[in-house]
py3Dmol code that shows the C-alpha trace and the ligand (Angstrom):
import py3Dmol

protein = """\
ATOM      1  CA  UNK A   1     115.751  69.181 -51.249  1.00  0.00           C
ATOM      2  CA  UNK A   2     117.951  72.026 -50.284  1.00  0.00           C
ATOM      3  CA  UNK A   3     119.321  70.009 -47.505  1.00  0.00           C
ATOM      4  CA  UNK A   4     120.130  67.257 -50.054  1.00  0.00           C
ATOM      5  CA  UNK A   5     121.874  69.626 -52.344  1.00  0.00           C
ATOM      6  CA  UNK A   6     123.911  71.054 -49.513  1.00  0.00           C
ATOM      7  CA  UNK A   7     124.914  67.615 -48.380  1.00  0.00           C
ATOM      8  CA  UNK A   8     125.941  66.438 -51.966  1.00  0.00           C
ATOM      9  CA  UNK A   9     128.003  69.721 -52.350  1.00  0.00           C
ATOM     10  CA  UNK A  10     129.760  68.901 -49.085  1.00  0.00           C
ATOM     11  CA  UNK A  11     130.436  65.318 -50.260  1.00  0.00           C
ATOM     12  CA  UNK A  12     131.786  66.667 -53.564  1.00  0.00           C
ATOM     13  CA  UNK A  13     134.065  69.061 -51.980  1.00  0.00           C
ATOM     14  CA  UNK A  14     135.443  66.301 -49.654  1.00  0.00           C
ATOM     15  CA  UNK A  15     136.021  63.968 -52.650  1.00  0.00           C
ATOM     16  CA  UNK A  16     137.828  66.700 -54.636  1.00  0.00           C
ATOM     17  CA  UNK A  17     140.415  66.911 -51.895  1.00  0.00           C
ATOM     18  CA  UNK A  18     140.200  63.173 -50.923  1.00  0.00           C
ATOM     19  CA  UNK A  19     143.947  62.517 -50.821  1.00  0.00           C
ATOM     20  CA  UNK A  20     144.654  65.359 -48.359  1.00  0.00           C
ATOM     21  CA  UNK A  21     142.218  64.725 -45.627  1.00  0.00           C
ATOM     22  CA  UNK A  22     140.685  62.477 -43.114  1.00  0.00           C
ATOM     23  CA  UNK A  23     137.190  63.016 -41.690  1.00  0.00           C
ATOM     24  CA  UNK A  24     136.915  62.030 -38.162  1.00  0.00           C
ATOM     25  CA  UNK A  25     133.628  61.696 -36.420  1.00  0.00           C
ATOM     26  CA  UNK A  26     134.469  61.507 -32.717  1.00  0.00           C
ATOM     27  CA  UNK A  27     132.875  61.269 -29.350  1.00  0.00           C
ATOM     28  CA  UNK A  28     136.190  62.233 -27.660  1.00  0.00           C
ATOM     29  CA  UNK A  29     136.393  65.923 -26.766  1.00  0.00           C
ATOM     30  CA  UNK A  30     139.768  66.154 -24.992  1.00  0.00           C
ATOM     31  CA  UNK A  31     142.603  68.556 -25.514  1.00  0.00           C
ATOM     32  CA  UNK A  32     144.859  65.693 -25.902  1.00  0.00           C
ATOM     33  CA  UNK A  33     143.034  64.652 -29.008  1.00  0.00           C
ATOM     34  CA  UNK A  34     143.396  68.043 -30.461  1.00  0.00           C
ATOM     35  CA  UNK A  35     147.020  67.929 -29.892  1.00  0.00           C
ATOM     36  CA  UNK A  36     147.360  64.586 -31.585  1.00  0.00           C
ATOM     37  CA  UNK A  37     145.455  65.672 -34.571  1.00  0.00           C
ATOM     38  CA  UNK A  38     147.772  68.609 -35.062  1.00  0.00           C
ATOM     39  CA  UNK A  39     150.871  66.390 -34.702  1.00  0.00           C
ATOM     40  CA  UNK A  40     149.297  63.957 -37.251  1.00  0.00           C
ATOM     41  CA  UNK A  41     148.692  66.879 -39.741  1.00  0.00           C
ATOM     42  CA  UNK A  42     152.312  68.081 -39.324  1.00  0.00           C
ATOM     43  CA  UNK A  43     153.723  64.619 -39.837  1.00  0.00           C
ATOM     44  CA  UNK A  44     151.565  63.572 -42.772  1.00  0.00           C
ATOM     45  CA  UNK A  45     150.278  66.710 -44.511  1.00  0.00           C
ATOM     46  CA  UNK A  46     146.738  65.060 -44.084  1.00  0.00           C
ATOM     47  CA  UNK A  47     144.266  67.503 -42.855  1.00  0.00           C
ATOM     48  CA  UNK A  48     141.981  66.188 -40.035  1.00  0.00           C
ATOM     49  CA  UNK A  49     138.334  67.486 -40.097  1.00  0.00           C
ATOM     50  CA  UNK A  50     136.548  66.715 -36.993  1.00  0.00           C
ATOM     51  CA  UNK A  51     132.883  66.219 -36.301  1.00  0.00           C
ATOM     52  CA  UNK A  52     132.302  66.074 -32.483  1.00  0.00           C
ATOM     53  CA  UNK A  53     129.130  64.665 -30.988  1.00  0.00           C
ATOM     54  CA  UNK A  54     127.847  61.825 -28.951  1.00  0.00           C
ATOM     55  CA  UNK A  55     128.555  58.494 -30.269  1.00  0.00           C
ATOM     56  CA  UNK A  56     124.764  57.582 -30.662  1.00  0.00           C
ATOM     57  CA  UNK A  57     124.271  60.782 -32.747  1.00  0.00           C
ATOM     58  CA  UNK A  58     127.365  60.012 -34.811  1.00  0.00           C
ATOM     59  CA  UNK A  59     126.410  56.630 -35.498  1.00  0.00           C
ATOM     60  CA  UNK A  60     122.828  57.715 -36.664  1.00  0.00           C
ATOM     61  CA  UNK A  61     124.521  60.422 -38.810  1.00  0.00           C
ATOM     62  CA  UNK A  62     126.726  57.897 -40.566  1.00  0.00           C
ATOM     63  CA  UNK A  63     123.762  55.626 -41.062  1.00  0.00           C
ATOM     64  CA  UNK A  64     121.620  58.359 -42.611  1.00  0.00           C
ATOM     65  CA  UNK A  65     124.370  59.770 -44.873  1.00  0.00           C
ATOM     66  CA  UNK A  66     124.741  56.258 -46.259  1.00  0.00           C
ATOM     67  CA  UNK A  67     127.045  55.625 -49.188  1.00  0.00           C
ATOM     68  CA  UNK A  68     127.650  59.291 -49.474  1.00  0.00           C
ATOM     69  CA  UNK A  69     128.960  59.660 -46.000  1.00  0.00           C
ATOM     70  CA  UNK A  70     132.143  61.695 -45.871  1.00  0.00           C
ATOM     71  CA  UNK A  71     133.056  59.912 -42.513  1.00  0.00           C
ATOM     72  CA  UNK A  72     136.370  58.239 -42.636  1.00  0.00           C
ATOM     73  CA  UNK A  73     136.798  57.204 -39.053  1.00  0.00           C
ATOM     74  CA  UNK A  74     134.435  56.795 -36.138  1.00  0.00           C
ATOM     75  CA  UNK A  75     135.921  57.358 -32.529  1.00  0.00           C
ATOM     76  CA  UNK A  76     133.831  56.419 -29.469  1.00  0.00           C
ATOM     77  CA  UNK A  77     134.539  56.263 -25.745  1.00  0.00           C
ATOM     78  CA  UNK A  78     133.068  52.839 -24.972  1.00  0.00           C
ATOM     79  CA  UNK A  79     133.299  49.262 -26.448  1.00  0.00           C
ATOM     80  CA  UNK A  80     129.542  48.917 -26.264  1.00  0.00           C
ATOM     81  CA  UNK A  81     129.148  51.795 -28.775  1.00  0.00           C
ATOM     82  CA  UNK A  82     131.883  50.391 -31.179  1.00  0.00           C
ATOM     83  CA  UNK A  83     130.009  47.112 -31.116  1.00  0.00           C
ATOM     84  CA  UNK A  84     126.739  48.953 -31.889  1.00  0.00           C
ATOM     85  CA  UNK A  85     128.452  50.741 -34.902  1.00  0.00           C
ATOM     86  CA  UNK A  86     129.489  47.355 -36.167  1.00  0.00           C
ATOM     87  CA  UNK A  87     126.241  45.851 -35.745  1.00  0.00           C
ATOM     88  CA  UNK A  88     124.579  48.756 -37.835  1.00  0.00           C
ATOM     89  CA  UNK A  89     127.170  47.876 -40.609  1.00  0.00           C
ATOM     90  CA  UNK A  90     128.670  51.316 -40.703  1.00  0.00           C
ATOM     91  CA  UNK A  91     132.263  50.148 -40.297  1.00  0.00           C
ATOM     92  CA  UNK A  92     134.599  48.090 -42.517  1.00  0.00           C
ATOM     93  CA  UNK A  93     137.281  45.608 -41.757  1.00  0.00           C
ATOM     94  CA  UNK A  94     140.855  46.971 -41.887  1.00  0.00           C
ATOM     95  CA  UNK A  95     143.955  45.235 -43.003  1.00  0.00           C
ATOM     96  CA  UNK A  96     146.835  46.716 -41.053  1.00  0.00           C
ATOM     97  CA  UNK A  97     149.938  44.837 -40.078  1.00  0.00           C
ATOM     98  CA  UNK A  98     150.733  47.481 -37.450  1.00  0.00           C
ATOM     99  CA  UNK A  99     147.438  47.312 -35.812  1.00  0.00           C
ATOM    100  CA  UNK A 100     146.975  43.584 -35.938  1.00  0.00           C
ATOM    101  CA  UNK A 101     150.495  43.080 -34.412  1.00  0.00           C
ATOM    102  CA  UNK A 102     150.235  45.832 -31.757  1.00  0.00           C
ATOM    103  CA  UNK A 103     146.678  46.023 -30.451  1.00  0.00           C
ATOM    104  CA  UNK A 104     146.059  42.769 -28.315  1.00  0.00           C
ATOM    105  CA  UNK A 105     143.394  40.605 -29.715  1.00  0.00           C
ATOM    106  CA  UNK A 106     141.144  40.961 -26.690  1.00  0.00           C
ATOM    107  CA  UNK A 107     141.098  44.805 -27.182  1.00  0.00           C
ATOM    108  CA  UNK A 108     139.944  44.817 -30.838  1.00  0.00           C
ATOM    109  CA  UNK A 109     136.859  43.690 -32.917  1.00  0.00           C
ATOM    110  CA  UNK A 110     137.088  39.970 -33.870  1.00  0.00           C
ATOM    111  CA  UNK A 111     136.688  41.028 -37.600  1.00  0.00           C
ATOM    112  CA  UNK A 112     139.139  43.974 -37.337  1.00  0.00           C
ATOM    113  CA  UNK A 113     136.304  46.625 -37.700  1.00  0.00           C
ATOM    114  CA  UNK A 114     137.481  48.547 -34.692  1.00  0.00           C
ATOM    115  CA  UNK A 115     140.612  48.939 -32.572  1.00  0.00           C
ATOM    116  CA  UNK A 116     140.860  50.092 -28.882  1.00  0.00           C
ATOM    117  CA  UNK A 117     143.224  53.209 -28.698  1.00  0.00           C
ATOM    118  CA  UNK A 118     143.045  53.640 -24.783  1.00  0.00           C
ATOM    119  CA  UNK A 119     141.845  51.627 -21.750  1.00  0.00           C
ATOM    120  CA  UNK A 120     140.161  52.953 -18.759  1.00  0.00           C
ATOM    121  CA  UNK A 121     138.995  50.962 -15.727  1.00  0.00           C
ATOM    122  CA  UNK A 122     135.824  51.504 -13.831  1.00  0.00           C
ATOM    123  CA  UNK A 123     136.910  51.838 -10.088  1.00  0.00           C
ATOM    124  CA  UNK A 124     135.558  52.526  -6.623  1.00  0.00           C
ATOM    125  CA  UNK A 125     136.635  55.590  -4.697  1.00  0.00           C
ATOM    126  CA  UNK A 126     136.237  55.715  -0.966  1.00  0.00           C
ATOM    127  CA  UNK A 127     136.537  58.530   1.540  1.00  0.00           C
ATOM    128  CA  UNK A 128     139.760  58.374   3.196  1.00  0.00           C
ATOM    129  CA  UNK A 129     139.117  57.404   6.899  1.00  0.00           C
ATOM    130  CA  UNK A 130     135.952  55.467   6.118  1.00  0.00           C
ATOM    131  CA  UNK A 131     137.659  52.012   6.367  1.00  0.00           C
ATOM    132  CA  UNK A 132     135.918  50.851   3.163  1.00  0.00           C
ATOM    133  CA  UNK A 133     139.250  49.623   1.778  1.00  0.00           C
ATOM    134  CA  UNK A 134     139.170  46.693   4.287  1.00  0.00           C
ATOM    135  CA  UNK A 135     135.680  45.617   3.380  1.00  0.00           C
ATOM    136  CA  UNK A 136     135.360  46.146  -0.367  1.00  0.00           C
ATOM    137  CA  UNK A 137     137.368  43.958  -2.795  1.00  0.00           C
ATOM    138  CA  UNK A 138     135.036  42.872  -5.627  1.00  0.00           C
ATOM    139  CA  UNK A 139     132.218  44.330  -7.686  1.00  0.00           C
ATOM    140  CA  UNK A 140     130.038  41.613  -6.243  1.00  0.00           C
ATOM    141  CA  UNK A 141     130.648  43.132  -2.840  1.00  0.00           C
ATOM    142  CA  UNK A 142     128.805  46.340  -3.997  1.00  0.00           C
ATOM    143  CA  UNK A 143     125.516  44.555  -3.391  1.00  0.00           C
ATOM    144  CA  UNK A 144     126.256  43.561   0.104  1.00  0.00           C
ATOM    145  CA  UNK A 145     123.668  44.866   2.686  1.00  0.00           C
ATOM    146  CA  UNK A 146     126.590  46.268   4.821  1.00  0.00           C
ATOM    147  CA  UNK A 147     127.127  49.088   2.258  1.00  0.00           C
ATOM    148  CA  UNK A 148     123.492  50.373   2.515  1.00  0.00           C
ATOM    149  CA  UNK A 149     123.166  54.012   1.972  1.00  0.00           C
ATOM    150  CA  UNK A 150     126.878  54.310   0.833  1.00  0.00           C
ATOM    151  CA  UNK A 151     127.107  54.003  -2.948  1.00  0.00           C
ATOM    152  CA  UNK A 152     127.130  56.881  -5.357  1.00  0.00           C
ATOM    153  CA  UNK A 153     126.752  55.938  -8.932  1.00  0.00           C
ATOM    154  CA  UNK A 154     125.375  57.530 -12.040  1.00  0.00           C
ATOM    155  CA  UNK A 155     122.223  56.460 -13.956  1.00  0.00           C
ATOM    156  CA  UNK A 156     121.936  53.232 -15.845  1.00  0.00           C
ATOM    157  CA  UNK A 157     121.392  55.017 -19.227  1.00  0.00           C
ATOM    158  CA  UNK A 158     125.172  55.697 -19.056  1.00  0.00           C
ATOM    159  CA  UNK A 159     127.130  53.328 -21.294  1.00  0.00           C
ATOM    160  CA  UNK A 160     129.983  52.984 -18.798  1.00  0.00           C
ATOM    161  CA  UNK A 161     127.548  51.354 -16.305  1.00  0.00           C
ATOM    162  CA  UNK A 162     125.849  49.355 -19.113  1.00  0.00           C
ATOM    163  CA  UNK A 163     129.364  47.855 -19.858  1.00  0.00           C
ATOM    164  CA  UNK A 164     130.045  47.085 -16.281  1.00  0.00           C
ATOM    165  CA  UNK A 165     126.805  45.249 -16.099  1.00  0.00           C
ATOM    166  CA  UNK A 166     127.608  43.413 -19.399  1.00  0.00           C
ATOM    167  CA  UNK A 167     130.777  42.181 -17.726  1.00  0.00           C
ATOM    168  CA  UNK A 168     128.734  41.135 -14.719  1.00  0.00           C
ATOM    169  CA  UNK A 169     126.480  39.089 -16.833  1.00  0.00           C
ATOM    170  CA  UNK A 170     129.588  37.513 -18.575  1.00  0.00           C
ATOM    171  CA  UNK A 171     130.901  36.444 -15.259  1.00  0.00           C
ATOM    172  CA  UNK A 172     127.734  35.198 -13.523  1.00  0.00           C
ATOM    173  CA  UNK A 173     124.780  35.207 -15.960  1.00  0.00           C
ATOM    174  CA  UNK A 174     121.562  37.275 -16.052  1.00  0.00           C
ATOM    175  CA  UNK A 175     119.886  35.990 -12.930  1.00  0.00           C
ATOM    176  CA  UNK A 176     122.753  36.629 -10.589  1.00  0.00           C
ATOM    177  CA  UNK A 177     123.302  40.120 -12.231  1.00  0.00           C
ATOM    178  CA  UNK A 178     119.734  41.107 -11.696  1.00  0.00           C
ATOM    179  CA  UNK A 179     119.945  40.366  -8.016  1.00  0.00           C
ATOM    180  CA  UNK A 180     123.280  42.109  -7.892  1.00  0.00           C
ATOM    181  CA  UNK A 181     121.793  45.178  -9.524  1.00  0.00           C
ATOM    182  CA  UNK A 182     118.885  45.193  -6.974  1.00  0.00           C
ATOM    183  CA  UNK A 183     121.524  44.984  -4.151  1.00  0.00           C
ATOM    184  CA  UNK A 184     123.376  47.994  -5.540  1.00  0.00           C
ATOM    185  CA  UNK A 185     120.108  49.942  -5.833  1.00  0.00           C
ATOM    186  CA  UNK A 186     119.229  49.262  -2.250  1.00  0.00           C
ATOM    187  CA  UNK A 187     122.755  50.447  -1.167  1.00  0.00           C
ATOM    188  CA  UNK A 188     122.514  53.812  -3.237  1.00  0.00           C
ATOM    189  CA  UNK A 189     123.074  56.931  -0.988  1.00  0.00           C
ATOM    190  CA  UNK A 190     120.917  58.806  -3.500  1.00  0.00           C
ATOM    191  CA  UNK A 191     118.910  58.258  -6.635  1.00  0.00           C
ATOM    192  CA  UNK A 192     121.397  58.300  -9.641  1.00  0.00           C
ATOM    193  CA  UNK A 193     122.181  61.730 -10.823  1.00  0.00           C
ATOM    194  CA  UNK A 194     125.212  63.540 -12.417  1.00  0.00           C
ATOM    195  CA  UNK A 195     128.365  62.185 -14.031  1.00  0.00           C
ATOM    196  CA  UNK A 196     131.240  60.330 -12.707  1.00  0.00           C
ATOM    197  CA  UNK A 197     132.913  63.392 -11.192  1.00  0.00           C
ATOM    198  CA  UNK A 198     129.613  64.225  -9.355  1.00  0.00           C
ATOM    199  CA  UNK A 199     129.777  60.880  -7.703  1.00  0.00           C
ATOM    200  CA  UNK A 200     133.316  61.519  -6.385  1.00  0.00           C
ATOM    201  CA  UNK A 201     132.416  64.940  -5.172  1.00  0.00           C
ATOM    202  CA  UNK A 202     129.353  63.728  -3.296  1.00  0.00           C
ATOM    203  CA  UNK A 203     131.499  61.160  -1.468  1.00  0.00           C
ATOM    204  CA  UNK A 204     134.097  63.750  -0.690  1.00  0.00           C
ATOM    205  CA  UNK A 205     131.345  65.891   0.791  1.00  0.00           C
ATOM    206  CA  UNK A 206     129.972  63.120   2.998  1.00  0.00           C
ATOM    207  CA  UNK A 207     127.214  61.819   0.806  1.00  0.00           C
ATOM    208  CA  UNK A 208     127.904  58.172   0.653  1.00  0.00           C
ATOM    209  CA  UNK A 209     131.210  56.468   1.158  1.00  0.00           C
ATOM    210  CA  UNK A 210     131.857  54.773  -2.173  1.00  0.00           C
ATOM    211  CA  UNK A 211     131.790  56.385  -5.746  1.00  0.00           C
ATOM    212  CA  UNK A 212     131.964  54.520  -8.996  1.00  0.00           C
ATOM    213  CA  UNK A 213     134.032  56.278 -11.679  1.00  0.00           C
ATOM    214  CA  UNK A 214     136.376  55.748 -14.512  1.00  0.00           C
ATOM    215  CA  UNK A 215     140.066  56.308 -13.738  1.00  0.00           C
ATOM    216  CA  UNK A 216     140.848  59.203 -16.072  1.00  0.00           C
ATOM    217  CA  UNK A 217     138.233  61.417 -14.371  1.00  0.00           C
ATOM    218  CA  UNK A 218     140.291  61.140 -11.171  1.00  0.00           C
ATOM    219  CA  UNK A 219     143.382  62.396 -13.049  1.00  0.00           C
ATOM    220  CA  UNK A 220     141.406  65.158 -14.618  1.00  0.00           C
ATOM    221  CA  UNK A 221     140.054  66.209 -11.033  1.00  0.00           C
ATOM    222  CA  UNK A 222     143.648  66.340  -9.730  1.00  0.00           C
ATOM    223  CA  UNK A 223     144.859  68.376 -12.654  1.00  0.00           C
ATOM    224  CA  UNK A 224     142.011  70.932 -12.665  1.00  0.00           C
ATOM    225  CA  UNK A 225     141.570  74.693 -12.764  1.00  0.00           C
ATOM    226  CA  UNK A 226     138.420  74.212 -10.527  1.00  0.00           C
ATOM    227  CA  UNK A 227     139.534  74.161  -6.930  1.00  0.00           C
ATOM    228  CA  UNK A 228     136.421  72.327  -5.878  1.00  0.00           C
ATOM    229  CA  UNK A 229     137.483  69.358  -7.896  1.00  0.00           C
ATOM    230  CA  UNK A 230     141.026  69.418  -6.826  1.00  0.00           C
ATOM    231  CA  UNK A 231     139.926  69.745  -3.042  1.00  0.00           C
ATOM    232  CA  UNK A 232     137.198  66.904  -3.527  1.00  0.00           C
ATOM    233  CA  UNK A 233     139.699  64.404  -5.024  1.00  0.00           C
ATOM    234  CA  UNK A 234     142.100  64.915  -2.176  1.00  0.00           C
ATOM    235  CA  UNK A 235     139.621  63.368   0.233  1.00  0.00           C
ATOM    236  CA  UNK A 236     139.137  60.222  -1.546  1.00  0.00           C
ATOM    237  CA  UNK A 237     141.292  57.146  -2.627  1.00  0.00           C
ATOM    238  CA  UNK A 238     141.109  54.793  -5.635  1.00  0.00           C
ATOM    239  CA  UNK A 239     140.299  51.175  -4.985  1.00  0.00           C
ATOM    240  CA  UNK A 240     140.490  48.642  -7.918  1.00  0.00           C
ATOM    241  CA  UNK A 241     137.748  46.168  -7.345  1.00  0.00           C
ATOM    242  CA  UNK A 242     137.933  42.818  -9.235  1.00  0.00           C
ATOM    243  CA  UNK A 243     135.323  40.341 -10.395  1.00  0.00           C
ATOM    244  CA  UNK A 244     135.355  37.371  -8.065  1.00  0.00           C
ATOM    245  CA  UNK A 245     136.487  35.118 -10.895  1.00  0.00           C
ATOM    246  CA  UNK A 246     138.367  37.811 -12.904  1.00  0.00           C
ATOM    247  CA  UNK A 247     140.166  41.098 -12.891  1.00  0.00           C
ATOM    248  CA  UNK A 248     139.342  44.849 -12.771  1.00  0.00           C
ATOM    249  CA  UNK A 249     136.623  46.064 -15.317  1.00  0.00           C
ATOM    250  CA  UNK A 250     138.152  47.784 -18.137  1.00  0.00           C
ATOM    251  CA  UNK A 251     136.558  49.595 -21.025  1.00  0.00           C
ATOM    252  CA  UNK A 252     138.177  51.058 -24.102  1.00  0.00           C
ATOM    253  CA  UNK A 253     138.003  54.176 -26.273  1.00  0.00           C
ATOM    254  CA  UNK A 254     138.560  53.074 -29.909  1.00  0.00           C
ATOM    255  CA  UNK A 255     138.253  53.562 -33.588  1.00  0.00           C
ATOM    256  CA  UNK A 256     137.036  52.066 -36.751  1.00  0.00           C
ATOM    257  CA  UNK A 257     137.113  52.985 -40.406  1.00  0.00           C
ATOM    258  CA  UNK A 258     133.623  53.947 -41.751  1.00  0.00           C
ATOM    259  CA  UNK A 259     132.026  51.517 -44.275  1.00  0.00           C
ATOM    260  CA  UNK A 260     132.008  54.132 -47.109  1.00  0.00           C
ATOM    261  CA  UNK A 261     135.242  56.054 -46.074  1.00  0.00           C
ATOM    262  CA  UNK A 262     136.345  58.290 -49.183  1.00  0.00           C
ATOM    263  CA  UNK A 263     139.879  58.439 -47.706  1.00  0.00           C
ATOM    264  CA  UNK A 264     140.408  54.937 -46.527  1.00  0.00           C
ATOM    265  CA  UNK A 265     144.301  54.981 -46.811  1.00  0.00           C
ATOM    266  CA  UNK A 266     144.359  58.192 -44.715  1.00  0.00           C
ATOM    267  CA  UNK A 267     141.888  56.738 -42.175  1.00  0.00           C
ATOM    268  CA  UNK A 268     144.158  53.690 -41.707  1.00  0.00           C
ATOM    269  CA  UNK A 269     147.164  55.859 -41.239  1.00  0.00           C
ATOM    270  CA  UNK A 270     145.357  57.940 -38.864  1.00  0.00           C
ATOM    271  CA  UNK A 271     144.336  55.027 -36.688  1.00  0.00           C
ATOM    272  CA  UNK A 272     147.758  53.587 -36.832  1.00  0.00           C
ATOM    273  CA  UNK A 273     149.192  56.860 -35.683  1.00  0.00           C
ATOM    274  CA  UNK A 274     146.868  57.097 -32.762  1.00  0.00           C
ATOM    275  CA  UNK A 275     148.210  53.587 -31.740  1.00  0.00           C
ATOM    276  CA  UNK A 276     151.767  54.668 -32.128  1.00  0.00           C
ATOM    277  CA  UNK A 277     154.104  55.011 -29.457  1.00  0.00           C
ATOM    278  CA  UNK A 278     154.192  58.813 -29.460  1.00  0.00           C
ATOM    279  CA  UNK A 279     150.262  59.049 -29.421  1.00  0.00           C
ATOM    280  CA  UNK A 280     149.964  56.459 -26.774  1.00  0.00           C
ATOM    281  CA  UNK A 281     152.242  58.367 -24.521  1.00  0.00           C
ATOM    282  CA  UNK A 282     150.214  61.443 -25.000  1.00  0.00           C
ATOM    283  CA  UNK A 283     146.922  59.671 -24.242  1.00  0.00           C
ATOM    284  CA  UNK A 284     148.667  58.423 -21.022  1.00  0.00           C
ATOM    285  CA  UNK A 285     150.252  61.648 -19.899  1.00  0.00           C
ATOM    286  CA  UNK A 286     147.725  64.254 -21.148  1.00  0.00           C
ATOM    287  CA  UNK A 287     144.478  62.376 -20.629  1.00  0.00           C
ATOM    288  CA  UNK A 288     145.255  59.890 -17.814  1.00  0.00           C
ATOM    289  CA  UNK A 289     144.191  56.925 -19.791  1.00  0.00           C
ATOM    290  CA  UNK A 290     146.005  53.461 -19.824  1.00  0.00           C
ATOM    291  CA  UNK A 291     147.803  52.935 -23.165  1.00  0.00           C
ATOM    292  CA  UNK A 292     146.956  49.798 -25.166  1.00  0.00           C
ATOM    293  CA  UNK A 293     150.504  49.646 -26.763  1.00  0.00           C
ATOM    294  CA  UNK A 294     152.888  47.421 -24.944  1.00  0.00           C
ATOM    295  CA  UNK A 295     155.842  49.156 -23.577  1.00  0.00           C
ATOM    296  CA  UNK A 296     154.039  52.376 -23.071  1.00  0.00           C
ATOM    297  CA  UNK A 297     153.463  53.175 -19.305  1.00  0.00           C
ATOM    298  CA  UNK A 298     150.686  54.911 -17.531  1.00  0.00           C
ATOM    299  CA  UNK A 299     151.347  58.402 -16.185  1.00  0.00           C
ATOM    300  CA  UNK A 300     153.042  58.774 -12.864  1.00  0.00           C
ATOM    301  CA  UNK A 301     149.925  60.028 -11.238  1.00  0.00           C
ATOM    302  CA  UNK A 302     147.759  57.163 -12.662  1.00  0.00           C
ATOM    303  CA  UNK A 303     150.472  54.527 -11.609  1.00  0.00           C
ATOM    304  CA  UNK A 304     150.505  56.013  -7.996  1.00  0.00           C
ATOM    305  CA  UNK A 305     146.880  54.721  -7.486  1.00  0.00           C
ATOM    306  CA  UNK A 306     148.297  51.199  -7.615  1.00  0.00           C
ATOM    307  CA  UNK A 307     148.217  48.296 -10.081  1.00  0.00           C
ATOM    308  CA  UNK A 308     145.562  45.711 -11.103  1.00  0.00           C
ATOM    309  CA  UNK A 309     144.960  43.069 -13.406  1.00  0.00           C
ATOM    310  CA  UNK A 310     142.572  43.586 -16.369  1.00  0.00           C
ATOM    311  CA  UNK A 311     139.457  41.397 -16.255  1.00  0.00           C
ATOM    312  CA  UNK A 312     139.833  38.331 -18.363  1.00  0.00           C
ATOM    313  CA  UNK A 313     136.781  38.748 -20.595  1.00  0.00           C
ATOM    314  CA  UNK A 314     137.068  39.811 -24.314  1.00  0.00           C
ATOM    315  CA  UNK A 315     136.075  43.531 -24.824  1.00  0.00           C
ATOM    316  CA  UNK A 316     133.678  42.263 -27.606  1.00  0.00           C
ATOM    317  CA  UNK A 317     131.513  40.860 -24.781  1.00  0.00           C
ATOM    318  CA  UNK A 318     130.698  44.306 -23.490  1.00  0.00           C
ATOM    319  CA  UNK A 319     128.687  45.126 -26.639  1.00  0.00           C
ATOM    320  CA  UNK A 320     127.210  41.543 -27.082  1.00  0.00           C
ATOM    321  CA  UNK A 321     125.621  41.877 -23.509  1.00  0.00           C
ATOM    322  CA  UNK A 322     124.570  45.525 -23.771  1.00  0.00           C
ATOM    323  CA  UNK A 323     120.909  44.790 -24.387  1.00  0.00           C
ATOM    324  CA  UNK A 324     120.513  42.243 -21.621  1.00  0.00           C
ATOM    325  CA  UNK A 325     122.408  44.763 -19.369  1.00  0.00           C
ATOM    326  CA  UNK A 326     119.812  47.468 -20.138  1.00  0.00           C
ATOM    327  CA  UNK A 327     116.979  45.018 -19.388  1.00  0.00           C
ATOM    328  CA  UNK A 328     118.382  44.210 -16.159  1.00  0.00           C
ATOM    329  CA  UNK A 329     118.844  47.755 -15.033  1.00  0.00           C
ATOM    330  CA  UNK A 330     115.157  48.401 -15.761  1.00  0.00           C
ATOM    331  CA  UNK A 331     113.983  45.397 -13.895  1.00  0.00           C
ATOM    332  CA  UNK A 332     116.189  46.288 -10.930  1.00  0.00           C
ATOM    333  CA  UNK A 333     114.832  49.839 -10.815  1.00  0.00           C
ATOM    334  CA  UNK A 334     118.237  51.382 -11.370  1.00  0.00           C
ATOM    335  CA  UNK A 335     117.316  54.767 -12.837  1.00  0.00           C
TER     336      UNK A 335
END
"""
ligand_1 = """\
1
LIG
Fe 134.073 59.742 -20.020
"""
view = py3Dmol.view(width=600, height=400)
view.addModel(protein, "pdb")
view.setStyle({"model": 0}, {"cartoon": {"style": "trace"}})
view.addModel(ligand_1, "xyz")
view.setStyle({"model": 1}, {"stick": {}})
view.zoomTo()
view.show()
């Protein structure tokens, strides 16, 4: 009861100042985002209130808050989670000419319930001198017996891996994907543990020869106070695998307007700002992500790793195939 009272008091407070704020529930926890929120506040006079947590917790929270939820915007770091949010009916369609004209159709929800704000590709990093670059060109290759004991990759409960598997399913179907997963498991240097940076460090230290990681982590390791990260990343190189019949796997960080958003106009303004040239530049320069807005370039460092073609499947597919991906990981014994 007390909890309920506190909650409704919060809702009341937020609706009193409705026109001057936007409540952002975000899984992103980057300094770049904090800078962007500040710029948005200065430009518009709209105060940005942020709730930071994992996407799964934020989605649950919005669900349980129901029609009284103060959430205006949900931001996640993976297309699979945006899809889940849509399936749970906690987002609403947005009608924004700017977003519809500037965010490519394959990078937004088919019903305009969410839009990508940045792209990241999931790549392979190999130890310099290992010769991996002449043997590995596709994601499919990762299951080849010649890479036995060489692959470092995090656990399958991680959504980035689930989305990579979802893309594999889109290209080859479930039977092939299961065999692929079994092949990768057989090639693992160690049982999955740690985050993407951990895999890169392991390869730099001679445990395995190929690490799977998202691109922005490489940028963050180069530009890091921690010398062990800077040193590790000097020993590896980025390789952009592609699918046999497609391009390099990309995922997105994106945003949608919450179904019961009390400040809907501000929410749309906020997402439009995040997709503006100014914000896109900052995502690229400050957080080493790939911009979604045409005409904005990746940072110098990110560009130095090389170019690639985005995979040709719609980003919507990553969410649609998520459940099948999780099942395949379980069957394949990918911890
Ligand atoms: Fe991440």
